[in-house]
Backbone bond lengths (Angstrom), bond angles and torsions (degrees), N, CA, C in turn:
res aa  C-N    CA-C-N  psi(-1)  N-CA   C-N-CA  omega(-1)  CA-C   N-CA-C  phi
1 M - - - 1.466 - - 1.527 109.87 -
2 E 1.300 115.50 145.32 1.468 123.27 -175.46 1.524 112.33 -60.15
3 A 1.349 115.97 132.17 1.462 121.49 174.84 1.517 108.62 -83.82
4 V 1.320 117.34 114.29 1.461 121.94 -177.49 1.523 110.83 -91.13
5 I 1.340 116.45 -37.96 1.468 121.77 175.90 1.525 107.70 -119.80
6 R 1.316 116.10 128.92 1.466 120.08 178.85 1.523 109.02 -138.67
7 I 1.311 115.84 126.66 1.466 122.32 178.47 1.518 107.51 -119.36
8 E 1.333 116.82 128.35 1.460 121.29 -175.70 1.528 110.97 -123.60
9 K 1.331 114.88 113.58 1.471 122.47 173.97 1.528 112.28 47.00
10 L 1.318 115.49 45.84 1.463 121.35 -176.12 1.530 110.48 -73.27
11 T 1.331 115.38 129.95 1.462 121.34 -178.32 1.524 108.95 -137.70
12 K 1.331 116.00 137.74 1.470 120.58 174.49 1.516 108.99 -138.20
13 R 1.310 115.07 124.12 1.468 121.29 179.67 1.522 109.21 -123.27
14 Y 1.339 116.15 133.40 1.464 122.41 172.63 1.522 107.22 -112.11
15 K 1.323 117.28 99.58 1.469 122.09 -177.13 1.527 110.04 50.97
16 E 1.337 117.66 -108.40 1.465 119.87 -177.39 1.524 113.31 -91.16
17 T 1.335 116.94 -3.44 1.465 120.57 -176.07 1.523 111.13 -99.62
18 Q 1.342 115.52 124.94 1.466 121.49 175.82 1.523 107.67 -94.94
19 A 1.354 116.94 100.44 1.462 120.83 -176.34 1.522 111.92 -79.47
20 V 1.332 116.57 -41.37 1.468 122.43 178.96 1.525 107.28 -139.73
21 K 1.342 116.53 139.76 1.465 119.39 -176.59 1.525 111.19 -135.62
22 D 1.326 116.39 118.22 1.475 124.06 171.96 1.526 112.71 46.33
23 L 1.314 116.48 49.00 1.465 121.22 -177.35 1.532 110.22 -89.33
24 S 1.324 116.28 126.50 1.462 121.98 177.60 1.519 109.50 -132.07
25 L 1.325 116.54 135.10 1.461 121.05 175.58 1.521 109.58 -162.02
26 T 1.337 114.89 163.89 1.458 121.80 -179.72 1.515 109.73 -135.51
27 V 1.328 117.21 137.81 1.463 122.30 174.38 1.524 107.38 -124.67
28 R 1.322 116.16 128.19 1.459 120.97 -175.68 1.532 111.50 -95.55
29 K 1.287 115.49 165.45 1.467 121.88 -175.83 1.523 110.88 -56.42
30 G 1.347 114.70 130.41 1.459 120.51 177.56 1.511 114.91 79.39
31 E 1.337 117.86 3.13 1.466 121.41 177.94 1.525 110.42 -86.99
32 I 1.330 115.23 151.51 1.464 121.83 169.11 1.525 106.57 -111.32
33 Y 1.329 116.02 117.83 1.468 121.51 -178.10 1.521 108.59 -105.41
34 G 1.321 116.87 120.22 1.461 122.39 178.07 1.517 110.49 -95.17
35 F 1.321 116.33 119.68 1.471 123.04 -175.23 1.519 107.43 -109.05
36 I 1.321 117.90 110.29 1.462 120.03 -173.34 1.529 111.44 -121.85
37 G 1.322 114.71 149.00 1.459 120.75 179.51 1.514 110.11 -179.79
38 L 1.327 115.73 162.89 1.459 120.99 177.81 1.528 109.76 -66.86
39 N 1.332 116.78 163.29 1.463 120.38 172.25 1.528 108.91 -57.58
40 G 1.318 116.49 133.31 1.461 120.28 -179.94 1.520 114.16 84.02
41 S 1.333 116.63 7.99 1.472 119.77 -177.20 1.528 112.45 -80.78
42 G 1.338 117.14 -16.20 1.464 120.32 -179.58 1.520 113.92 114.61
43 K 1.341 117.62 6.12 1.474 120.67 -178.16 1.526 111.78 -60.75
44 T 1.332 116.18 -56.88 1.466 119.73 -175.03 1.524 111.16 -67.38
45 T 1.327 117.48 -35.89 1.469 120.24 176.66 1.523 110.30 -60.30
46 T 1.330 116.51 -41.56 1.471 120.72 177.84 1.524 110.71 -62.36
47 L 1.343 116.65 -46.34 1.467 120.33 179.96 1.524 111.03 -61.76
48 R 1.320 117.36 -39.16 1.470 120.57 -178.68 1.536 111.02 -68.65
49 M 1.321 117.26 -34.22 1.473 119.32 175.38 1.524 110.23 -70.95
50 L 1.329 116.25 -38.07 1.461 120.87 178.93 1.526 111.13 -62.12
51 L 1.324 116.07 -29.72 1.461 121.23 179.90 1.530 113.05 -94.23
52 G 1.311 117.37 2.78 1.455 120.21 178.87 1.511 114.30 75.36
53 M 1.352 116.46 13.11 1.470 119.73 -178.96 1.527 111.60 -75.76
54 I 1.321 116.57 -30.63 1.464 121.14 175.06 1.524 108.16 -133.58
55 K 1.311 115.95 152.84 1.466 120.92 -175.54 1.524 110.13 -92.52
56 P 1.330 117.45 132.84 1.469 119.50 177.14 1.521 111.50 -65.63
57 T 1.309 116.06 150.18 1.458 120.41 170.69 1.524 109.45 -69.65
58 R 1.335 113.57 -36.15 1.459 120.50 179.90 1.527 108.46 -157.00
59 G 1.325 117.03 155.74 1.457 120.73 178.00 1.526 112.20 92.73
60 S 1.337 115.68 177.02 1.462 120.58 -174.00 1.521 111.75 -142.29
61 C 1.350 114.42 156.23 1.466 122.51 173.26 1.526 107.89 -121.54
62 F 1.336 115.82 141.32 1.454 121.15 178.10 1.521 109.70 -129.79
63 L 1.320 116.48 134.06 1.458 122.82 173.86 1.519 107.50 -121.35
64 L 1.331 116.31 124.67 1.468 121.10 -176.76 1.531 110.23 53.60
65 E 1.344 114.94 39.11 1.469 124.42 179.05 1.522 113.88 64.60
66 E 1.334 117.10 12.85 1.463 120.68 174.97 1.522 108.79 -107.29
67 K 1.323 116.08 134.42 1.456 120.56 -177.71 1.525 110.60 -69.29
68 V 1.326 115.34 135.19 1.463 120.79 178.08 1.526 108.74 -74.73
69 K 1.345 115.64 116.57 1.466 121.13 176.58 1.519 108.63 -156.95
70 L 1.307 116.95 161.14 1.470 122.11 -173.58 1.516 112.45 -58.62
71 S 1.320 117.23 -37.08 1.464 120.14 -175.29 1.532 112.84 -74.00
72 N 1.314 117.25 -15.01 1.462 121.04 -175.92 1.528 110.55 -92.74
73 Y 1.328 116.34 57.20 1.461 120.39 -172.47 1.524 113.47 -70.48
74 K 1.335 118.45 -24.22 1.471 121.08 -179.52 1.523 111.59 -63.98
75 L 1.321 116.17 -23.06 1.461 121.24 -178.59 1.520 112.01 -60.12
76 W 1.345 116.54 -32.63 1.470 120.37 -173.07 1.523 112.91 -74.43
77 E 1.333 116.85 -7.64 1.461 119.67 172.95 1.527 111.19 -68.34
78 K 1.337 115.85 -18.08 1.466 121.33 -176.24 1.521 112.48 -107.14
79 V 1.347 116.16 4.36 1.468 120.40 -173.90 1.523 110.41 -123.39
80 G 1.324 116.48 133.15 1.460 122.28 170.49 1.514 108.08 -113.64
81 Y 1.320 117.29 143.91 1.463 118.05 -176.21 1.530 111.54 -149.96
82 M 1.317 113.54 156.06 1.459 121.39 171.48 1.529 106.14 -148.50
83 V 1.314 116.39 113.71 1.461 121.87 -176.63 1.518 109.29 -122.51
84 E 1.336 115.10 129.72 1.457 122.94 -178.25 1.535 110.17 57.35
85 T 1.325 118.41 -142.44 1.463 120.71 -175.13 1.525 110.50 -72.73
86 P 1.344 118.36 123.43 1.466 120.13 179.95 1.524 110.77 -65.95
87 Y 1.336 116.29 130.98 1.467 120.03 -178.45 1.523 110.14 -96.31
88 A 1.338 115.00 142.95 1.463 120.94 173.21 1.528 107.54 -145.91
89 Y 1.349 116.42 156.81 1.466 120.06 175.47 1.525 107.44 -74.72
90 P 1.338 118.02 114.47 1.466 121.20 -169.50 1.524 114.53 -63.66
91 E 1.338 118.08 -30.36 1.462 120.77 -177.46 1.529 113.13 -86.41
92 L 1.335 116.71 -6.95 1.457 120.29 177.99 1.525 109.56 -96.63
93 T 1.319 116.09 150.74 1.458 120.37 177.20 1.530 109.70 -74.60
94 V 1.330 114.81 171.99 1.458 120.45 176.47 1.525 109.95 -55.67
95 K 1.327 115.92 -48.43 1.462 119.98 -177.67 1.528 111.26 -65.69
96 E 1.324 117.38 -40.10 1.465 120.24 179.84 1.525 111.22 -66.26
97 N 1.335 117.23 -38.82 1.465 120.82 176.06 1.522 110.83 -58.53
98 L 1.333 115.13 -45.61 1.459 119.58 -177.85 1.523 112.11 -72.06
99 E 1.319 117.70 -34.69 1.469 120.93 175.92 1.531 110.12 -62.10
100 L 1.324 115.64 -39.06 1.459 119.78 178.67 1.529 110.19 -63.83
101 I 1.325 116.85 -44.09 1.465 120.59 178.09 1.528 110.18 -63.67
102 R 1.331 117.11 -39.66 1.471 120.72 179.09 1.526 110.90 -58.32
103 K 1.334 115.73 -44.05 1.469 119.73 -178.68 1.529 111.40 -71.06
104 L 1.342 116.53 -39.22 1.463 119.63 178.89 1.526 111.43 -64.47
105 R 1.318 116.08 -33.86 1.472 120.77 -179.99 1.535 111.75 -89.27
106 L 1.311 116.94 2.76 1.474 122.54 177.10 1.530 111.49 58.20
107 I 1.333 115.85 38.70 1.462 120.90 177.39 1.524 108.57 -81.15
108 Q 1.322 116.48 118.77 1.462 121.28 -174.77 1.528 113.13 -77.80
109 D 1.306 117.50 -29.46 1.466 121.73 -176.34 1.535 109.93 -72.25
110 T 1.320 116.82 107.92 1.462 120.97 -177.81 1.531 112.00 -71.35
111 R 1.340 116.88 -12.52 1.471 120.16 178.30 1.521 112.17 -84.51
112 A 1.331 117.00 -7.01 1.464 120.91 -174.98 1.526 112.05 -60.10
113 V 1.334 116.52 -39.62 1.468 120.30 -177.74 1.523 110.73 -65.52
114 D 1.329 117.35 -50.18 1.468 120.30 -179.58 1.523 111.32 -61.93
115 H 1.331 116.61 -38.54 1.463 120.71 179.64 1.528 110.37 -63.31
116 T 1.332 116.29 -44.64 1.465 120.56 -177.50 1.530 110.83 -69.78
117 I 1.333 117.11 -38.25 1.465 121.25 176.50 1.529 109.66 -59.05
118 S 1.308 116.43 -44.11 1.464 121.09 179.03 1.527 111.08 -65.85
119 E 1.318 116.09 -42.37 1.469 121.47 -177.66 1.526 111.63 -62.48
120 L 1.324 116.48 -35.07 1.469 121.67 -178.92 1.523 112.64 -94.61
121 Q 1.339 117.56 12.54 1.465 122.12 177.79 1.529 112.16 58.23
122 L 1.339 116.39 38.92 1.469 121.57 -177.79 1.532 112.80 -105.92
123 T 1.324 117.54 5.00 1.467 120.42 -176.16 1.532 113.53 -53.68
124 P 1.357 119.54 -43.54 1.477 118.78 -179.92 1.529 113.84 -65.19
125 Y 1.343 116.57 -15.25 1.464 120.72 -174.91 1.537 111.85 -114.52
126 A 1.324 116.96 10.97 1.470 120.94 -173.90 1.522 112.38 -56.62
127 N 1.340 117.75 -35.45 1.468 121.00 -176.69 1.532 112.68 -104.63
128 R 1.331 115.89 17.13 1.465 120.05 177.10 1.527 109.31 -94.21
129 K 1.346 115.75 137.65 1.456 119.54 178.35 1.529 110.24 -64.06
130 A 1.320 115.60 143.80 1.464 120.77 -176.27 1.528 112.02 -58.33
131 K 1.337 117.11 -33.12 1.469 119.35 -177.63 1.526 112.31 -68.45
132 H 1.321 117.29 -15.57 1.464 120.62 -179.51 1.537 112.76 -101.17
133 L 1.334 117.01 7.19 1.460 120.33 179.29 1.528 110.95 -79.46
134 S 1.317 115.83 147.59 1.458 120.40 171.82 1.525 108.32 -68.92
135 L 1.344 117.00 166.87 1.464 121.01 178.68 1.525 110.85 -57.25
136 G 1.339 115.99 -43.08 1.458 119.95 -179.12 1.519 113.00 -63.33
137 N 1.343 116.91 -43.09 1.461 119.76 -179.45 1.527 112.14 -74.61
138 A 1.340 117.03 -28.37 1.467 119.61 172.55 1.531 109.21 -64.61
139 Q 1.338 115.55 -36.26 1.464 120.44 177.06 1.532 110.51 -66.43
140 R 1.330 116.63 -40.39 1.467 120.78 177.21 1.538 110.44 -61.80
141 L 1.324 115.60 -40.67 1.465 119.47 178.77 1.531 110.18 -63.09
142 G 1.327 116.54 -41.33 1.462 119.98 176.72 1.524 111.80 -60.09
143 L 1.326 116.30 -41.60 1.461 120.56 177.32 1.528 111.12 -66.34
144 A 1.341 116.13 -38.75 1.470 120.53 178.79 1.529 110.47 -60.89
145 K 1.320 117.33 -41.71 1.463 121.05 178.69 1.526 111.14 -64.14
146 A 1.341 115.84 -36.60 1.463 120.09 179.77 1.521 112.04 -70.05
147 L 1.346 116.81 -28.96 1.464 121.85 -173.88 1.530 113.95 -97.30
148 L 1.326 117.25 -11.44 1.465 121.64 -168.80 1.536 113.19 -55.80
149 H 1.319 117.50 -38.21 1.472 121.28 -175.49 1.533 112.46 -94.87
150 Q 1.341 116.45 13.40 1.464 122.41 177.63 1.535 111.57 52.56
151 P 1.338 116.50 63.40 1.466 120.56 -175.33 1.530 112.76 -72.56
152 E 1.313 115.10 161.23 1.463 121.58 174.74 1.526 111.23 -84.74
153 I 1.335 115.77 -23.61 1.462 121.87 -178.53 1.522 108.66 -128.87
154 L 1.329 116.41 136.39 1.462 122.15 173.45 1.525 108.69 -120.44
155 I 1.335 116.12 128.97 1.461 121.68 177.48 1.520 106.81 -121.63
156 L 1.325 116.18 113.41 1.460 121.34 -168.31 1.521 111.86 -129.11
157 D 1.311 115.17 129.79 1.466 122.11 176.96 1.524 108.14 -104.69
158 E 1.322 117.63 114.26 1.472 123.35 -179.86 1.534 111.61 52.75
159 P 1.333 118.99 60.32 1.472 120.39 -172.94 1.521 115.40 -66.97
160 V 1.333 119.01 -21.41 1.468 119.41 -179.07 1.530 112.10 -107.85
161 N 1.312 116.70 16.00 1.463 120.47 179.08 1.532 111.13 -59.79
162 G 1.324 116.57 126.77 1.461 120.85 176.80 1.509 115.04 86.51
163 L 1.325 118.12 -7.75 1.463 120.33 -179.43 1.525 111.02 -80.96
164 D 1.334 115.72 147.07 1.463 119.19 174.82 1.532 108.46 -76.99
165 P 1.339 118.35 170.96 1.472 119.92 -176.75 1.527 114.24 -54.15
166 A 1.339 116.81 -39.78 1.467 119.13 179.20 1.526 110.44 -65.68
167 G 1.319 116.87 -39.77 1.458 121.40 178.91 1.517 112.17 -65.37
168 I 1.330 116.15 -38.03 1.469 120.53 178.22 1.527 109.83 -61.78
169 V 1.327 116.37 -43.73 1.471 120.52 179.08 1.525 110.48 -63.25
170 E 1.346 117.02 -42.72 1.472 120.77 -179.80 1.529 111.37 -61.24
171 V 1.333 116.38 -44.89 1.464 119.69 -179.57 1.527 110.20 -68.38
172 R 1.328 116.72 -38.91 1.460 120.25 177.44 1.529 110.47 -58.18
173 E 1.334 116.37 -47.03 1.465 120.08 -179.06 1.526 111.47 -66.84
174 L 1.340 116.32 -36.88 1.462 120.68 177.70 1.527 110.64 -61.78
175 L 1.333 117.23 -48.50 1.458 121.19 -178.32 1.526 111.14 -65.72
176 R 1.326 116.25 -40.82 1.470 119.60 177.48 1.527 111.00 -60.28
177 N 1.348 115.86 -42.98 1.459 120.51 -179.87 1.527 110.96 -63.73
178 L 1.338 116.51 -42.03 1.460 120.37 179.17 1.525 111.18 -61.47
179 A 1.330 116.31 -41.16 1.463 120.13 -178.45 1.526 111.42 -72.95
180 K 1.329 116.04 -48.47 1.464 120.19 -173.16 1.522 113.32 -74.41
181 N 1.338 116.38 -43.79 1.462 119.54 -172.62 1.522 114.90 -99.11
182 K 1.340 117.00 -18.82 1.466 119.41 -178.79 1.521 112.87 -118.65
183 G 1.346 116.48 -1.52 1.458 120.16 176.17 1.510 115.02 71.13
184 V 1.346 117.15 19.41 1.469 120.41 178.68 1.529 109.07 -73.32
185 T 1.309 115.99 134.52 1.462 121.94 178.28 1.522 108.08 -94.60
186 I 1.342 116.50 128.15 1.473 120.61 -172.40 1.525 110.27 -123.76
187 F 1.323 114.93 127.14 1.465 122.34 175.66 1.515 106.46 -117.46
188 L 1.333 117.25 114.97 1.466 119.04 -175.57 1.519 111.72 -133.73
189 S 1.313 114.72 146.04 1.459 120.81 172.20 1.523 107.87 -110.53
190 S 1.308 115.91 150.41 1.458 119.22 178.62 1.519 109.66 -161.87
191 H 1.348 115.25 148.64 1.462 118.84 172.27 1.523 111.01 -92.65
192 L 1.350 116.98 -8.42 1.470 121.47 176.70 1.529 107.89 -85.36
193 L 1.321 115.58 83.60 1.455 120.54 -170.47 1.517 112.35 -65.21
194 S 1.324 116.74 -34.31 1.463 119.31 178.43 1.533 110.21 -64.44
195 E 1.329 116.86 -33.52 1.462 120.71 178.02 1.533 110.27 -69.95
196 V 1.324 116.51 -39.44 1.463 120.41 177.00 1.526 110.13 -59.35
197 A 1.337 116.37 -41.93 1.465 120.83 -179.64 1.521 111.56 -61.53
198 L 1.339 116.88 -30.73 1.466 121.07 -178.23 1.521 112.87 -80.44
199 I 1.309 117.41 -25.64 1.473 119.50 -171.19 1.522 114.18 -110.27
200 A 1.337 117.79 -30.24 1.463 120.46 -169.64 1.530 113.26 -80.15
201 D 1.329 115.28 149.07 1.464 121.94 170.47 1.524 110.19 -89.15
202 K 1.327 114.96 -32.34 1.462 120.91 179.90 1.522 107.95 -138.35
203 I 1.327 116.35 145.35 1.472 121.34 -177.88 1.518 109.07 -126.61
204 G 1.334 116.34 133.31 1.460 122.14 174.73 1.516 109.63 -121.07
205 I 1.324 116.36 136.88 1.471 121.65 179.12 1.524 108.47 -108.98
206 I 1.339 115.80 121.73 1.462 121.45 178.06 1.519 109.20 -108.10
207 H 1.333 116.09 137.11 1.468 120.99 -179.57 1.520 108.08 -146.10
208 H 1.339 115.89 127.10 1.465 121.48 -176.50 1.528 110.99 50.22
209 G 1.351 115.30 40.07 1.455 120.22 174.20 1.509 115.85 81.74
210 R 1.344 117.70 -1.08 1.467 121.15 -178.38 1.520 110.25 -114.14
211 L 1.326 116.09 142.31 1.461 121.30 174.31 1.523 106.95 -79.34
212 I 1.333 116.17 104.18 1.467 119.34 -173.68 1.521 112.87 -91.16
213 E 1.326 117.12 -17.95 1.466 119.55 179.82 1.523 109.35 -161.08
214 E 1.323 114.89 146.48 1.460 121.32 177.94 1.523 107.75 -147.79
215 F 1.327 116.65 134.68 1.465 119.04 -178.48 1.523 110.22 -156.40
216 E 1.340 114.98 154.17 1.456 120.65 173.59 1.519 108.40 -66.72
217 A 1.325 117.34 139.65 1.463 120.79 -175.68 1.528 111.91 -60.16
218 D 1.336 117.08 -32.61 1.460 118.27 -179.18 1.526 112.70 -73.08
219 R 1.346 117.28 -6.40 1.472 120.98 174.05 1.514 112.28 -87.52
220 L 1.328 116.71 -11.08 1.460 119.93 -177.38 1.524 111.31 -56.50
221 E 1.327 115.56 -36.94 1.462 121.14 -179.32 1.528 111.45 -56.67
222 S 1.331 115.99 -36.58 1.467 119.41 -178.57 1.525 112.79 -86.91
223 L 1.334 117.06 -14.93 1.462 120.71 -177.90 1.527 113.36 -89.46
224 I 1.320 115.43 -33.09 1.464 117.97 -175.30 1.532 111.12 -73.18
225 E 1.309 115.51 150.44 1.466 121.75 -179.98 1.525 110.80 -86.17
226 R 1.325 114.72 146.71 1.467 120.79 173.83 1.515 108.32 -126.80
227 K 1.305 116.05 146.42 1.466 121.45 179.38 1.513 110.05 -133.92
228 L 1.322 115.33 140.55 1.457 120.91 169.93 1.523 106.46 -91.16
229 L 1.329 116.32 119.49 1.465 121.26 -179.62 1.524 109.37 -101.29
230 I 1.322 114.98 127.00 1.468 121.38 -179.12 1.521 108.77 -123.88
231 G 1.319 116.89 134.90 1.458 121.67 175.32 1.520 110.58 -122.05
232 T 1.328 116.05 129.96 1.474 121.80 172.86 1.532 107.15 -133.31
233 R 1.314 116.51 176.84 1.475 119.13 177.78 1.533 111.41 -86.43
234 Q 1.329 116.22 -5.49 1.471 120.77 179.42 1.534 108.08 -138.71
235 N 1.306 115.84 70.39 1.462 119.74 -171.48 1.527 113.88 -64.54
236 E 1.321 118.01 -38.35 1.468 119.74 -178.82 1.521 110.69 -64.81
237 A 1.322 115.99 -43.32 1.469 119.70 178.21 1.526 110.45 -67.38
238 A 1.327 116.65 -37.93 1.468 120.70 179.27 1.528 110.32 -64.45
239 A 1.352 116.44 -38.49 1.466 120.33 178.43 1.523 110.74 -62.50
240 K 1.313 117.22 -39.49 1.468 120.69 179.00 1.527 110.63 -67.49
241 A 1.341 116.23 -38.34 1.470 119.95 179.05 1.528 110.44 -63.35
242 L 1.334 116.68 -40.82 1.465 120.33 178.95 1.536 111.01 -69.19
243 A 1.338 116.05 -39.60 1.467 119.91 179.33 1.519 110.83 -61.90
244 S 1.338 116.63 -35.31 1.469 120.13 179.45 1.523 111.81 -66.67
245 Q 1.356 116.09 -18.79 1.465 121.33 177.30 1.537 111.97 -100.31
246 G 1.355 115.68 11.05 1.455 120.30 177.14 1.519 114.33 80.47
247 I 1.339 117.32 18.23 1.469 120.88 179.99 1.528 108.47 -105.57
248 A 1.315 116.75 110.69 1.466 121.40 -178.64 1.520 109.99 -76.76
249 C 1.316 116.14 134.92 1.467 120.46 176.12 1.520 109.29 -152.99
250 R 1.303 115.21 167.18 1.472 121.53 177.07 1.516 108.62 -140.90
251 I 1.324 115.96 160.36 1.462 120.00 175.15 1.525 107.52 -94.25
252 G 1.347 116.22 116.81 1.449 121.11 -176.03 1.514 113.38 -80.51
253 E 1.346 114.26 -178.52 1.468 120.74 -176.04 1.526 112.49 -61.81
254 R 1.343 116.82 -29.68 1.463 119.91 -178.21 1.525 113.05 -90.93
255 G 1.327 115.62 5.94 1.464 119.04 175.43 1.514 115.09 89.85
256 F 1.320 118.78 0.83 1.464 121.50 178.24 1.526 110.55 -88.76
257 L 1.312 116.45 153.04 1.453 121.01 167.02 1.529 107.35 -72.81
258 E 1.340 116.57 131.26 1.460 121.09 -179.07 1.521 109.72 -115.04
259 I 1.336 115.90 125.12 1.458 122.09 -179.69 1.522 108.13 -123.42
260 S 1.343 116.25 125.53 1.469 120.07 -175.60 1.525 113.78 -107.59
261 G 1.305 117.60 -8.94 1.464 120.55 -177.46 1.524 112.17 -60.00
262 K 1.332 116.21 131.01 1.468 121.12 -175.76 1.525 112.12 -58.88
263 D 1.345 117.59 -40.80 1.466 120.75 -178.70 1.519 111.21 -60.27
264 M 1.338 116.14 -41.88 1.465 119.65 -178.15 1.527 111.36 -73.56
265 L 1.356 116.65 -31.31 1.461 119.95 177.02 1.522 110.81 -64.04
266 E 1.316 115.49 -35.85 1.461 119.94 -179.05 1.531 112.40 -82.03
267 K 1.354 116.44 -18.89 1.462 120.09 -179.17 1.535 110.47 -132.94
268 P 1.338 116.32 65.47 1.476 118.03 -178.46 1.525 112.89 -62.02
269 E 1.342 116.63 -21.97 1.464 118.96 179.75 1.524 111.39 -65.25
270 T 1.348 117.37 -25.68 1.467 120.65 176.99 1.521 110.44 -64.97
271 V 1.343 115.67 -44.96 1.470 120.62 179.56 1.523 110.36 -65.25
272 S 1.316 116.30 -47.91 1.468 119.17 -178.40 1.525 110.87 -62.72
273 G 1.344 116.51 -36.86 1.469 120.02 179.15 1.515 111.92 -63.68
274 I 1.343 116.76 -43.05 1.469 120.60 178.87 1.525 110.75 -61.06
275 L 1.316 116.02 -44.29 1.469 120.03 -177.48 1.529 111.29 -67.17
276 V 1.328 117.18 -45.45 1.473 120.69 179.86 1.522 110.52 -62.78
277 N 1.336 117.57 -41.13 1.469 121.45 179.56 1.520 112.51 -66.71
278 N 1.337 115.83 -20.59 1.467 120.40 177.57 1.527 112.13 -98.52
279 G 1.321 116.22 11.92 1.458 120.82 173.39 1.511 116.22 86.90
280 F 1.334 118.22 15.22 1.467 120.69 179.65 1.526 109.46 -98.36
281 S 1.321 116.34 134.53 1.463 121.58 176.44 1.527 109.01 -93.31
282 L 1.323 115.83 128.56 1.466 120.05 178.96 1.526 110.03 -84.17
283 I 1.338 115.74 129.83 1.467 119.95 175.38 1.535 110.89 -110.79
284 H 1.354 116.03 -7.72 1.480 119.87 177.55 1.517 109.33 -160.09
285 I 1.340 115.72 138.57 1.460 121.27 169.86 1.526 108.35 -151.77
286 S 1.312 116.12 128.27 1.472 120.62 -179.96 1.519 109.16 -160.67
287 V 1.338 114.95 161.06 1.467 120.63 173.62 1.525 107.16 -106.91
288 E 1.321 116.34 124.53 1.467 121.89 179.86 1.520 108.84 -105.00
289 E 1.337 115.92 129.47 1.462 122.11 -178.59 1.519 109.49 -110.20
290 E 1.303 115.88 132.00 1.459 121.58 179.01 1.528 110.41 -66.03
291 S 1.324 117.09 136.11 1.464 121.53 176.02 1.521 109.77 -83.71
292 L 1.343 116.89 168.62 1.464 119.92 175.18 1.521 110.17 -60.45
293 E 1.340 117.04 -36.91 1.464 120.12 178.38 1.527 110.95 -59.24
294 A 1.344 116.09 -45.36 1.464 120.68 -179.07 1.538 110.23 -66.82
295 Y 1.336 116.14 -41.41 1.466 119.76 178.88 1.532 110.12 -63.59
296 F 1.327 115.49 -43.00 1.460 121.97 178.40 1.534 110.88 -57.48
297 L 1.331 116.55 -48.34 1.468 120.25 -179.17 1.526 111.19 -67.33
298 R 1.326 116.77 -35.26 1.472 120.28 176.99 1.526 110.56 -64.90
299 S 1.334 116.87 -39.76 1.470 120.97 178.49 1.524 111.03 -63.55
300 I 1.331 115.68 -40.32 1.463 120.10 179.75 1.524 110.80 -67.53
301 R 1.347 116.44 -42.73 1.470 119.43 178.12 1.533 110.72 -61.79
302 K 1.310 116.19 -40.60 1.472 121.08 178.91 1.511 110.33 -62.99
303 E 1.355 117.16 -43.98 1.454 121.72 179.40 1.530 111.23 -63.29
304 S 1.337 115.99 -34.35 1.469 121.32 -178.37 1.523 112.32 -84.93
305 G 1.340 116.18 -2.06 1.463 120.34 179.34 1.509 113.74 79.38
306 E 1.352 116.44 16.85 1.456 119.55 178.77 1.522 109.87 -86.94
307 P 1.357 117.41 153.68 1.462 120.07 -179.93 1.504 111.80 -70.07
């Protein structure tokens, strides 16, 4: 499948600060790539280099197999973007802001503005000045500006920032529809890791400017850790009883017995049966599944050499 976004050994250094180091990745047509990392990890710097806003110290970015450079201005007719805080003219209304973008982008279809306003659920605010918009609706306006010319590529920094839960779902469905039904390639960063897990086809984790892990989103299920949590009134004795039956467990921070073995996770009744037969009363039993946030932090700790 065609590589629409390609980054090769991208590096950016500011004097003594290494913002991005030897970063390489590929996003194919119609894919949604979720780019996650802590604040200061290099996410926004990468997006700004991808958009030609800042020049790499070393390495290259390609969009639709064309190298990103100042002279290649025709490329931006195919790209929509929103990086950091979305800007709008505060004294102009939502509709006037979008009309201005329509004219600047030489979009001939005069219905494009109304269509985009409707698509982003901005109709009730079409005649409201941008300075009076809530954070969430200012974010919607930023997305509307990015989508107005129906780009082939969308590059978005924190696209659901400030949106309420209903708004997050609406934007998620909009982006999914653009990728699946219109073949739009989407590269997005977000600190809402659970949202990334719901929308992305591929996820990359950046830490201290380096891409430390990359995986298909449907592999997350096999990567995350699961634990069987058991509670009794005599956990230390219960742990010894299980160990005598070859079942490894530990007492976790919350005081529960934690069992990670796949066989026991699939057959918790085996564990409970052993404990009951040995005279232990169960006061808690559950399976705990690691979230993307927990997996993300575990990956970072591993990269940093922490236990």
